[in-house]
KOLVOLUM-546803 format. One record per residue: x, y, z of N, C-alpha, C in turn; residue in one letter. Coordinates in steps of 0.1 Angstrom, whole numbers, plus 5000, padded with zeros to 4 digits. Layout:
<nodes>
XYZXYZXYZa ...
</nodes>
This chain:
<nodes>
528844194464528244324466528644344483m 528544244492528444274505529844324508a 530744294503532244354508532244494501n 531844544491532044614486531844764495e 532844874496532744954505531945084500s 531445144506530445254506531345374503f 531445464492531945574488531245714492d 531145754502530445894506530745984500n 529746064493530346174485530146274493p 529746314507529846384515531246414522i 531946494523533146514528532846484542s 533946414549533746394562533946484574s 534246624567534146724577532846784580d 531846754571530346784572529646684575k 530146554579529246474586529546434605v 528646454610528546414626528146294631t 528746244642527746124644526646184657d 526846294661525846374671525146474666k 524046424655523346544649522546624658p 522046564670521446664678521946804683g 523446794679524146914687524347014676l 523847004660524047084655523347194655l 523947324651523247454653522147464641e 522347374633521147384621520347254622y 519247244613518547144611519347004603a 519346904609520446804602519546714592h 518246724591517446654581516246734577s 515846704564514546774558513446804567v 513246704576511946744586512346804600g 513446824600514346934611513447064613g 513447094626513047254628514247344620a 513447464617514247554611515047634623i 516047644624517047724632517747844628v 516947964632517448104624518248164634k 519448214632520248284643519548424644p 519448454660518948574666519648674665e 518948784664519748944666519948944681d 521148924685521348924701521149064707k 521149164697520649334699519049304705g 518349244696517049234699516449154712k 517349044712517048984724517149064738i 518349134736518849204749517949334752k 517549394742516649474740515349444749g 514749334744513349274749513649264762r 514749194769515149154784515149264791a 515849374786516049484792514249564795v 513649564785512249634782511649564793t 511449444793510849334801511449364816a 512849344822513249394831512649544838m 512749624831512349764834510749784836r 509949684829508449694834508249654847e 508849514846508849414863509549534873q 510349574871510949684884510349794885t 509649864872508849984876507449934885d 507049794879505849784887506049754902l 507149694905507549684921507749794928q 508549904921508750044924507250094931l 506450104918505450154920504450074932s 504749944933503949874946504649934960q 505949954959506649984969506250124976l 506250204964505650344966504350374972y 503350294969502150284973502150214985r 503150134993502950085005503750195011q 504550285008505050365017504250495019m 503450495007502450625009501550575021q 501050445022499950405032500550425044l 501950375045502650385060502750535063l 502750615054502750735060501750815063a 500550765058499450805058498850735075e 499250645076499150535088499850605100q 501250665097501750725107501350855113a 500950935101499951095102499051055109k 498350935108496850915115497050905130a 498350805131498850785146499250915156i 500050975145500551145154499451195157r 498251205146497251305149496551245162n 496451095164495451055173496551085188r 497851055186498551145199498151275203v 498251365194498251475193496551535202e 495651455195494351465200494151425214v 494751305216494651255230495351345239s 496451395237496851495247496051615250e 495751665240494551775239493451715250r 492851605248491651545256492251525268i 493351495270493851465284494151575293y 494451675285494651835291493351895292g 492051845290491051905292490251855304a 489451955308488351925320487551825321q 487451705330486951615328486651585346m 485351555344484751495362484851355362g 485351265356485251135357486251075350f 486450935352487550865346486950755334e 487750825323487250755309487650625311p 486650515303486950385303487150365289i 488150245288488250185276486950165266v 486850195253485650135247484550225248g 484350315255483150395257483450525251h 482050595245482050695238481750825246t 482750935243482651065250482451195239y 482251325243482051415236483251515243y 484051555233484651675232484151825231f 484251905238483652045236484452125240y 484452265233485452365235484552485241e 484852555255483952645260484152795252k 483352885254483653025247484753055252k 485553055264486753105269488053005260d 487652905253488752835244489352705254g 488652675267489152575272488352445270t 488852365269488452215266487852125276d 486752055273485851995285485651855279v 485551715283485351615280484051585287l 483051535281481851515287481151395286s 480451315292479451215288478251245283l 477651395280476751405273476851455261v 475951395252475851415239475451545235a 475751625222475451725217473551755219p 472851645213471851635210470951635225n 471551595236471051555249471151715258e 471651815254471851945263470652055261w 469752035251468852105249469152225246g 468052355254468752485253469652565262r 470252455269471152515279472452435278t 472952455264474152395263475252485267n 476252465275477352555281478452555272p 478652525260479652505253479452575239f 480652635234480352715220480452605211q 481052505209480852405201481252245207r 480752155198481152025201482351975190c 483551995193484651955187484551805179v 484151725189484351585184483551465192a 483451365184482951255193484351165196t 484451105209485651045209485550925215v 486350825212486050685219487350645224k 487550605235488950575243489250435237m 490550415230491050305225491850205234m 492050075233492850015243493950085246a 495050155237495950205239496250345249d 494950365251494550515259494750635248h 495050605235494650715225493050715222t 492850805215491250835210491150805198w 489950745193489250755181488550845181d 488550925170488251065170487151075156v 485951105159485151185149484651325148t 485251395138484951555148483851585137y 483251705145481951795145482451895135h 481251935130481452095124480352185129d 479652115140478452175146479052305156s 478352405155478852545160477652555174d 477852595188476952605195476752745198y 477452815196477652985201475953025201s 475753115209474653155211474453285204e 473653325198473653445192473653555201e 474153665200474353755207473553895206e 
</nodes>
């Protein structure tokens, strides 16, 4: 019996010497391989891609808004700084010090060392526009006031 040849009942075109490369399970315990709907795969991939790119675009939009707000704040600081440098002042401002920006009744601006609460009854200004602090770049950090010092007529 040792020399008897084995007659395989399975056709030779249905047998392989590399079963791991088959596109289907080659044994009873093998994993089930189901063909995927390529339309579903592409649909899920496109959906995931759109969600990710929308998230990235949203982040970029928020960053652009922040940059625009920062640019506007800098432009505002420059405008206020020009107005302050055009104001009357009897001293040379020092970086890091706090000053008070007033408007006179005639509309002219004055930069002062004296705070609004230090004037008492003799306040010569119509209103304190802002408290300002000179920055290192010689622009001004501005805190606006709504106080009005106009005398009653």
